[in-house]
N, CA, C and O atoms as a GROMACS GRO file, in nm:
protein
  280
    1MET      N    1   3.194  -2.389   7.859
    1MET     CA    2   3.146  -2.517   7.908
    1MET      C    3   3.104  -2.507   8.055
    1MET      O    4   3.007  -2.571   8.095
    2LYS      N    5   3.175  -2.426   8.136
    2LYS     CA    6   3.136  -2.413   8.276
    2LYS      C    7   2.994  -2.362   8.289
    2LYS      O    8   2.919  -2.407   8.376
    3SER      N    9   2.957  -2.268   8.202
    3SER     CA   10   2.820  -2.215   8.209
    3SER      C   11   2.718  -2.322   8.169
    3SER      O   12   2.608  -2.324   8.223
    4LEU      N   13   2.754  -2.410   8.076
    4LEU     CA   14   2.665  -2.518   8.038
    4LEU      C   15   2.645  -2.615   8.155
    4LEU      O   16   2.534  -2.661   8.180
    5ILE      N   17   2.753  -2.645   8.226
    5ILE     CA   18   2.742  -2.735   8.341
    5ILE      C   19   2.657  -2.670   8.450
    5ILE      O   20   2.573  -2.737   8.511
    6ARG      N   21   2.677  -2.541   8.474
    6ARG     CA   22   2.593  -2.470   8.572
    6ARG      C   23   2.447  -2.472   8.530
    6ARG      O   24   2.358  -2.493   8.614
    7TYR      N   25   2.421  -2.452   8.402
    7TYR     CA   26   2.285  -2.456   8.350
    7TYR      C   27   2.222  -2.593   8.372
    7TYR      O   28   2.109  -2.603   8.418
    8ARG      N   29   2.297  -2.698   8.341
    8ARG     CA   30   2.244  -2.834   8.357
    8ARG      C   31   2.217  -2.868   8.503
    8ARG      O   32   2.117  -2.933   8.535
    9ALA      N   33   2.305  -2.825   8.592
    9ALA     CA   34   2.282  -2.848   8.735
    9ALA      C   35   2.158  -2.773   8.782
    9ALA      O   36   2.078  -2.826   8.860
   10ALA      N   37   2.141  -2.651   8.734
   10ALA     CA   38   2.023  -2.572   8.771
   10ALA      C   39   1.896  -2.635   8.714
   10ALA      O   40   1.792  -2.638   8.780
   11ARG      N   41   1.905  -2.686   8.591
   11ARG     CA   42   1.790  -2.753   8.529
   11ARG      C   43   1.750  -2.876   8.610
   11ARG      O   44   1.631  -2.900   8.632
   12CYS      N   45   1.848  -2.952   8.653
   12CYS     CA   46   1.821  -3.069   8.736
   12CYS      C   47   1.753  -3.028   8.866
   12CYS      O   48   1.657  -3.093   8.910
   13ARG      N   49   1.802  -2.922   8.927
   13ARG     CA   50   1.742  -2.873   9.051
   13ARG      C   51   1.595  -2.836   9.030
   13ARG      O   52   1.510  -2.869   9.113
   14ARG      N   53   1.566  -2.766   8.921
   14ARG     CA   54   1.427  -2.728   8.892
   14ARG      C   55   1.338  -2.851   8.877
   14ARG      O   56   1.226  -2.853   8.927
   15VAL      N   57   1.388  -2.952   8.807
   15VAL     CA   58   1.311  -3.075   8.790
   15VAL      C   59   1.287  -3.141   8.925
   15VAL      O   60   1.176  -3.185   8.954
   16LEU      N   61   1.390  -3.149   9.007
   16LEU     CA   62   1.375  -3.213   9.138
   16LEU      C   63   1.278  -3.136   9.228
   16LEU      O   64   1.202  -3.197   9.303
   17LEU      N   65   1.280  -3.004   9.219
   17LEU     CA   66   1.186  -2.924   9.298
   17LEU      C   67   1.041  -2.952   9.256
   17LEU      O   68   0.951  -2.949   9.340
   18ARG      N   69   1.021  -2.978   9.130
   18ARG     CA   70   0.886  -3.010   9.081
   18ARG      C   71   0.848  -3.155   9.105
   18ARG      O   72   0.730  -3.190   9.111
   19TYR      N   73   0.948  -3.240   9.120
   19TYR     CA   74   0.923  -3.383   9.132
   19TYR      C   75   0.845  -3.414   9.260
   19TYR      O   76   0.750  -3.492   9.258
   20ASP      N   77   0.886  -3.354   9.370
   20ASP     CA   78   0.816  -3.373   9.497
   20ASP      C   79   0.852  -3.256   9.587
   20ASP      O   80   0.957  -3.256   9.652
   21SER      N   81   0.766  -3.159   9.592
   21SER     CA   82   0.798  -3.036   9.666
   21SER      C   83   0.795  -3.055   9.817
   21SER      O   84   0.833  -2.965   9.891
   22ASP      N   85   0.749  -3.172   9.864
   22ASP     CA   86   0.742  -3.196  10.008
   22ASP      C   87   0.867  -3.264  10.064
   22ASP      O   88   0.879  -3.283  10.185
   23SER      N   89   0.960  -3.300   9.977
   23SER     CA   90   1.079  -3.374  10.021
   23SER      C   91   1.206  -3.293   9.995
   23SER      O   92   1.206  -3.199   9.916
   24GLU      N   93   1.313  -3.332  10.063
   24GLU     CA   94   1.443  -3.272  10.037
   24GLU      C   95   1.490  -3.313   9.898
   24GLU      O   96   1.451  -3.417   9.846
   25LEU      N   97   1.575  -3.230   9.838
   25LEU     CA   98   1.619  -3.257   9.702
   25LEU      C   99   1.691  -3.391   9.690
   25LEU      O  100   1.675  -3.460   9.590
   26GLN      N  101   1.769  -3.428   9.790
   26GLN     CA  102   1.838  -3.559   9.784
   26GLN      C  103   1.737  -3.673   9.780
   26GLN      O  104   1.756  -3.770   9.706
   27THR      N  105   1.631  -3.662   9.858
   27THR     CA  106   1.527  -3.764   9.858
   27THR      C  107   1.458  -3.769   9.723
   27THR      O  108   1.428  -3.876   9.672
   28CYS      N  109   1.431  -3.651   9.666
   28CYS     CA  110   1.370  -3.645   9.532
   28CYS      C  111   1.458  -3.714   9.429
   28CYS      O  112   1.409  -3.787   9.343
   29LEU      N  113   1.588  -3.691   9.437
   29LEU     CA  114   1.680  -3.752   9.341
   29LEU      C  115   1.679  -3.904   9.356
   29LEU      O  116   1.675  -3.976   9.256
   30VAL      N  117   1.683  -3.953   9.479
   30VAL     CA  118   1.679  -4.098   9.502
   30VAL      C  119   1.550  -4.157   9.446
   30VAL      O  120   1.553  -4.259   9.377
   31ASP      N  121   1.437  -4.093   9.474
   31ASP     CA  122   1.308  -4.140   9.423
   31ASP      C  123   1.305  -4.137   9.270
   31ASP      O  124   1.255  -4.230   9.207
   32PHE      N  125   1.357  -4.028   9.212
   32PHE     CA  126   1.360  -4.017   9.067
   32PHE      C  127   1.443  -4.128   9.004
   32PHE      O  128   1.402  -4.189   8.906
   33LEU      N  129   1.560  -4.155   9.061
   33LEU     CA  130   1.645  -4.260   9.007
   33LEU      C  131   1.579  -4.397   9.018
   33LEU      O  132   1.589  -4.480   8.928
   34ALA      N  133   1.512  -4.422   9.130
   34ALA     CA  134   1.438  -4.548   9.145
   34ALA      C  135   1.327  -4.557   9.041
   34ALA      O  136   1.307  -4.662   8.980
   35ASP      N  137   1.254  -4.448   9.022
   35ASP     CA  138   1.147  -4.446   8.921
   35ASP      C  139   1.204  -4.464   8.781
   35ASP      O  140   1.142  -4.528   8.696
   36ALA      N  141   1.321  -4.407   8.755
   36ALA     CA  142   1.385  -4.424   8.624
   36ALA      C  143   1.419  -4.571   8.600
   36ALA      O  144   1.408  -4.620   8.487
   37ARG      N  145   1.460  -4.640   8.704
   37ARG     CA  146   1.486  -4.784   8.689
   37ARG      C  147   1.358  -4.859   8.653
   37ARG      O  148   1.358  -4.946   8.567
   38HIS      N  149   1.248  -4.824   8.720
   38HIS     CA  150   1.119  -4.886   8.687
   38HIS      C  151   1.080  -4.857   8.542
   38HIS      O  152   1.031  -4.944   8.471
   39TRP      N  153   1.103  -4.732   8.499
   39TRP     CA  154   1.071  -4.694   8.361
   39TRP      C  155   1.153  -4.777   8.263
   39TRP      O  156   1.101  -4.825   8.162
   40CYS      N  157   1.281  -4.794   8.292
   40CYS     CA  158   1.367  -4.875   8.205
   40CYS      C  159   1.317  -5.018   8.198
   40CYS      O  160   1.310  -5.076   8.089
   41ASP      N  161   1.284  -5.076   8.312
   41ASP     CA  162   1.232  -5.213   8.313
   41ASP      C  163   1.106  -5.224   8.226
   41ASP      O  164   1.093  -5.316   8.146
   42ARG      N  165   1.017  -5.130   8.244
   42ARG     CA  166   0.889  -5.132   8.173
   42ARG      C  167   0.906  -5.112   8.021
   42ARG      O  168   0.824  -5.161   7.943
   43ASN      N  169   1.011  -5.042   7.981
   43ASN     CA  170   1.032  -5.011   7.840
   43ASN      C  171   1.149  -5.087   7.778
   43ASN      O  172   1.200  -5.049   7.672
   44GLN      N  173   1.192  -5.193   7.845
   44GLN     CA  174   1.298  -5.281   7.796
   44GLN      C  175   1.429  -5.207   7.764
   44GLN      O  176   1.490  -5.230   7.661
   45HIS      N  177   1.469  -5.118   7.856
   45HIS     CA  178   1.598  -5.050   7.846
   45HIS      C  179   1.684  -5.093   7.964
   45HIS      O  180   1.632  -5.124   8.071
   46SER      N  181   1.812  -5.094   7.943
   46SER     CA  182   1.905  -5.127   8.051
   46SER      C  183   1.943  -4.998   8.123
   46SER      O  184   2.012  -4.912   8.068
   47PHE      N  185   1.898  -4.985   8.248
   47PHE     CA  186   1.935  -4.867   8.325
   47PHE      C  187   2.087  -4.861   8.339
   47PHE      O  188   2.146  -4.753   8.330
   48ALA      N  189   2.150  -4.974   8.362
   48ALA     CA  190   2.295  -4.977   8.380
   48ALA      C  191   2.367  -4.924   8.255
   48ALA      O  192   2.462  -4.847   8.266
   49ASP      N  193   2.322  -4.966   8.137
   49ASP     CA  194   2.384  -4.918   8.013
   49ASP      C  195   2.364  -4.768   7.996
   49ASP      O  196   2.457  -4.696   7.960
   50LEU      N  197   2.243  -4.722   8.022
   50LEU     CA  198   2.215  -4.578   8.008
   50LEU      C  199   2.290  -4.497   8.113
   50LEU      O  200   2.337  -4.387   8.084
   51ASP      N  201   2.302  -4.550   8.234
   51ASP     CA  202   2.376  -4.481   8.338
   51ASP      C  203   2.524  -4.473   8.303
   51ASP      O  204   2.590  -4.372   8.328
   52ARG      N  205   2.577  -4.580   8.245
   52ARG     CA  206   2.717  -4.581   8.202
   52ARG      C  207   2.739  -4.475   8.094
   52ARG      O  208   2.839  -4.403   8.097
   53LYS      N  209   2.646  -4.466   8.000
   53LYS     CA  210   2.656  -4.366   7.893
   53LYS      C  211   2.647  -4.225   7.953
   53LYS      O  212   2.720  -4.135   7.911
   54ALA      N  213   2.558  -4.205   8.050
   54ALA     CA  214   2.545  -4.074   8.116
   54ALA      C  215   2.675  -4.039   8.188
   54ALA      O  216   2.717  -3.923   8.185
   55TYR      N  217   2.737  -4.137   8.251
   55TYR     CA  218   2.863  -4.111   8.321
   55TYR      C  219   2.973  -4.072   8.222
   55TYR      O  220   3.056  -3.986   8.251
   56GLU      N  221   2.974  -4.135   8.105
   56GLU     CA  222   3.072  -4.099   8.002
   56GLU      C  223   3.053  -3.954   7.959
   56GLU      O  224   3.151  -3.881   7.941
   57HIS      N  225   2.929  -3.912   7.941
   57HIS     CA  226   2.902  -3.772   7.904
   57HIS      C  227   2.948  -3.678   8.015
   57HIS      O  228   3.015  -3.578   7.989
   58TYR      N  229   2.912  -3.711   8.138
   58TYR     CA  230   2.951  -3.631   8.255
   58TYR      C  231   3.103  -3.620   8.264
   58TYR      O  232   3.157  -3.510   8.284
   59SER      N  233   3.172  -3.731   8.248
   59SER     CA  234   3.319  -3.731   8.257
   59SER      C  235   3.380  -3.646   8.147
   59SER      O  236   3.474  -3.570   8.172
   60ALA      N  237   3.329  -3.658   8.025
   60ALA     CA  238   3.381  -3.579   7.913
   60ALA      C  239   3.362  -3.430   7.938
   60ALA      O  240   3.449  -3.349   7.906
   61GLU      N  241   3.248  -3.393   7.995
   61GLU     CA  242   3.223  -3.253   8.025
   61GLU      C  243   3.320  -3.202   8.131
   61GLU      O  244   3.369  -3.089   8.121
   62LEU      N  245   3.349  -3.282   8.232
   62LEU     CA  246   3.445  -3.242   8.335
   62LEU      C  247   3.584  -3.227   8.277
   62LEU      O  248   3.656  -3.134   8.312
   63VAL      N  249   3.622  -3.318   8.188
   63VAL     CA  250   3.753  -3.310   8.125
   63VAL      C  251   3.764  -3.180   8.046
   63VAL      O  252   3.868  -3.114   8.049
   64ASP      N  253   3.657  -3.142   7.975
   64ASP     CA  254   3.658  -3.017   7.899
   64ASP      C  255   3.678  -2.897   7.992
   64ASP      O  256   3.755  -2.806   7.961
   65VAL      N  257   3.608  -2.897   8.104
   65VAL     CA  258   3.616  -2.784   8.198
   65VAL      C  259   3.751  -2.778   8.267
   65VAL      O  260   3.805  -2.670   8.291
   66ARG      N  261   3.804  -2.894   8.300
   66ARG     CA  262   3.930  -2.898   8.377
   66ARG      C  263   4.053  -2.906   8.290
   66ARG      O  264   4.163  -2.927   8.340
   67GLY      N  265   4.037  -2.890   8.163
   67GLY     CA  266   4.154  -2.889   8.073
   67GLY      C  267   4.222  -3.024   8.061
   67GLY      O  268   4.345  -3.032   8.063
   68GLY      N  269   4.145  -3.129   8.047
   68GLY     CA  270   4.203  -3.260   8.025
   68GLY      C  271   4.219  -3.347   8.149
   68GLY      O  272   4.271  -3.458   8.141
   69ARG      N  273   4.174  -3.297   8.264
   69ARG     CA  274   4.186  -3.375   8.389
   69ARG      C  275   4.047  -3.408   8.442
   69ARG      O  276   3.956  -3.326   8.436
   70LEU      N  277   4.033  -3.530   8.493
   70LEU     CA  278   3.908  -3.568   8.558
   70LEU      C  279   3.903  -3.523   8.700
   70LEU      O  280   3.804  -3.548   8.769
   0.00000   0.00000   0.00000
């Protein structure tokens, strides 16, 4: 599972590097999240619900890696 988490973090980094190569990665992430909210609004999805679901996945992955601890 640790290797999967490392892979996912690296995948995110690659996406952010392509998102806006002129900005720092943190700025790219902020812009991406804002754009994701616009996408949700435009497509009648709740960003808050999807973010909550993403957090549940993230938490479950951490619990797996840490042996039952968050």
